[in-house]
N, C-alpha and C positions, 0 to 999 in steps of 0.2 A: 262646601265638596262639588263643586262641577260633571253628574258621567253623564259624554253621548253614549243615549241606549240607539241599539235596530229590532222593533218590538214581535215579533215573529209571531202571528195573532195561530189561532185554529189549531193548536199542534197537539196533540194527548198523549204528554205532558210536562207538565212548571219546567223550568229551570236558570240559572245568572249562565252565562261561557263570557266569564275577562277576557277578554286581549289585546289590554291596555289595562295598567292604574288608573287608566279614562275613561274606557271604553269598552261598552259589554252589547252580548247579543239575551237582549231575555227570546223566549219561550211561549210564551202563554196556550190555555185553555180558551181563558172567552173570546167572545166572534170583538171583532173594532162597532156596538152597535154601541149605543144609547149607555155609553165609557166603560164597559163594563170592565174593558180589557186596559183603563190607565184604573180603573182600583183593582185588579187583581198589579200590573208592576208595581203600583205602590204598597199594595201586605207583603213580595215576591223584597219587593228589599227591603218593606221596614225588617223582616225578616231578616233580610242577609245583616246587614248595618248592625241590627241590634237593639233600631230606636222605637218609636211608635210612629205613627201612619202621618202624625199631624207633621213629623218633622223632614215630610218628602216630599219636597214639589216639582208636579210636575211644568217647565219652565215654558216649552213648545212642542207645537208638535209638527209632522211633518211639510212643506206646502206642496 
């Protein structure tokens, strides 16, 4: 399954807001430095979909 995610980093609260079945907005507490936001995103998605972090893969980021 592929999901397109718009990430908003440095937020007060963590959340996932699905706008459709394949698109969502992720609000993360971490800053987008040293991969911290990516790690937080993987953990949040794993928790939401009830899978391990190893099952989540980030294919690409913003260009």
